[in-house]
C-alpha positions in Angstrom: 53.0 104.9 45.6 55.8 106.7 47.3 53.4 107.5 50.2 52.7 103.8 50.7 56.4 103.0 50.6 57.0 105.7 53.2 54.2 104.4 55.4 55.6 100.8 55.2 59.1 102.2 56.2 57.5 103.8 59.2 55.7 100.6 60.2 58.9 98.7 59.7 60.6 101.0 62.1 57.7 101.1 64.6 56.9 97.4 64.6 60.1 96.3 66.5 59.5 99.2 69.0 55.9 98.2 69.6 56.9 94.5 70.1 59.7 95.6 72.5 57.2 97.8 74.3 54.6 95.0 74.7 57.3 92.6 75.9 58.6 95.2 78.4 55.1 95.9 79.6 54.4 92.2 80.4 57.9 91.7 81.9 57.5 94.7 84.3 53.9 93.6 85.1 55.1 90.1 86.1 58.1 91.6 87.9 55.9 94.0 89.9 53.5 91.2 90.8 56.4 89.0 91.9 57.9 91.9 94.0 54.5 92.5 95.6 54.1 88.9 96.5 57.6 88.8 97.9 56.9 91.9 100.1 53.7 90.3 101.4 55.5 87.1 102.2 58.2 89.0 104.1 55.6 91.1 106.0 53.7 87.9 106.8 56.8 86.1 107.9 57.8 89.0 110.2 54.3 89.2 111.7 54.4 85.4 112.2 57.6 85.7 114.2 56.0 88.3 116.4 52.6 86.6 116.8 53.8 83.0 117.3 55.2 83.6 120.8 52.0 85.3 121.8 49.9 82.4 120.4 52.1 79.9 122.2 51.7 81.9 125.5 47.9 81.8 125.0 48.0 78.1 124.5 50.1 77.7 127.6 47.6 79.8 129.6 44.6 77.8 128.2 46.5 74.6 129.1 46.9 75.9 132.7 43.2 76.8 132.7 42.2 73.3 131.7 44.5 71.8 134.3 43.0 74.1 137.0 39.4 73.3 135.8 40.1 69.5 135.8 37.7 68.1 138.4 40.4 65.9 140.0 42.7 68.8 140.6 39.9 71.3 141.4 38.4 69.1 144.1 41.8 68.7 145.7 42.6 72.4 145.5 39.2 73.7 146.6 38.1 72.1 149.9 34.7 72.6 151.5 34.4 75.2 154.3 31.3 73.6 155.7 29.2 70.5 155.2 26.6 72.4 153.2 26.5 70.9 149.8 25.0 74.0 148.1 27.7 76.2 149.4 30.4 73.8 148.2 28.7 73.6 144.8 28.6 77.4 144.6 32.2 77.6 145.7 33.4 75.2 143.0 31.3 76.9 140.2 32.5 80.3 141.2 36.1 79.1 141.2 35.6 77.7 137.7 33.9 80.9 136.4 36.6 83.1 138.0 39.4 81.0 136.4 37.6 81.1 133.0 37.0 84.9 133.2 40.6 85.5 134.0 41.6 83.8 130.8 38.8 84.8 128.4 41.1 87.2 126.4 43.2 84.2 125.2 40.4 83.4 122.7 41.9 86.0 120.4 45.0 83.9 119.8 43.5 80.4 119.4 41.2 79.0 116.7 37.5 79.2 117.2 37.3 75.4 117.4 39.8 75.3 120.2 38.0 78.1 122.2 34.6 76.4 121.7 36.1 73.2 123.1 37.6 75.0 126.1 34.2 76.7 126.7 32.4 73.3 126.4 34.8 71.7 128.8 34.1 74.5 131.4 30.3 74.1 130.9 30.5 70.3 131.1 32.5 70.5 134.3 29.9 72.8 135.9 27.1 70.5 134.7 28.8 67.5 136.3 29.3 69.3 139.6 25.6 70.3 139.6 24.6 66.7 138.8 26.8 65.4 141.7 25.3 68.0 144.1 21.8 66.8 143.1 22.9 63.1 143.5 24.4 63.7 146.9 21.9 66.3 148.1 21.1 64.3 151.3 24.8 63.9 152.1 27.4 66.4 152.9 30.0 68.3 150.9 32.7 65.8 151.6 30.6 62.9 150.3 29.9 64.9 147.1 33.6 65.5 146.8 34.4 61.8 147.2 31.6 60.9 144.7 33.1 63.2 142.1 36.7 62.0 142.7 35.6 58.4 142.4 33.8 59.0 139.1 36.6 60.9 137.5 39.4 58.5 138.5 37.9 56.0 136.0 37.0 58.2 133.1 38.4 61.0 131.0 37.4 64.5 132.1 36.2 67.2 129.8 39.4 69.1 130.6 41.5 66.2 129.5 39.7 66.0 126.2 40.2 69.7 125.6 43.9 69.4 126.5 44.3 66.6 124.0 42.9 68.9 121.3 45.0 71.9 122.4 48.2 69.7 122.2 47.2 68.6 118.7 46.6 72.2 117.6 49.9 73.4 119.0 51.6 70.5 117.2 50.1 71.8 113.9 51.8 75.2 114.5 55.2 73.7 113.7 
């Protein structure tokens, strides 16, 4: 009987220690998880402060690309050297491709949806130039240029659509 009494005394002494140990374990576990979350947040915030300017610069460059690929501005900037419509078509398309290739690295900093829209705007502009060259094949390069300018004065260009999306996406960054 004395053995049972002695065991109960040990349990009576150990029970508070076990309860305190369990409470301490859960407290430190929660505290460690909270500290880990706080560290991740601080690292992410620091990375955001370093990456955000680069992302904004990429959006600026893509905006400039879309402005340069806009048919209204492209046709004014790139004038035909001769009356050969095929040479002018090639000149315009090469200019578009060159501008695009120069800015292809910007896709790292923008969303895939934005980059896909930029790529689609480039391809749509090339397609429109090819259609105009086929439509005006019997005329000269100046007539093709006038035809394109007339058509795009009245409607929204693919570049303008992409620019609207870019502006919306940049607005979501803040």
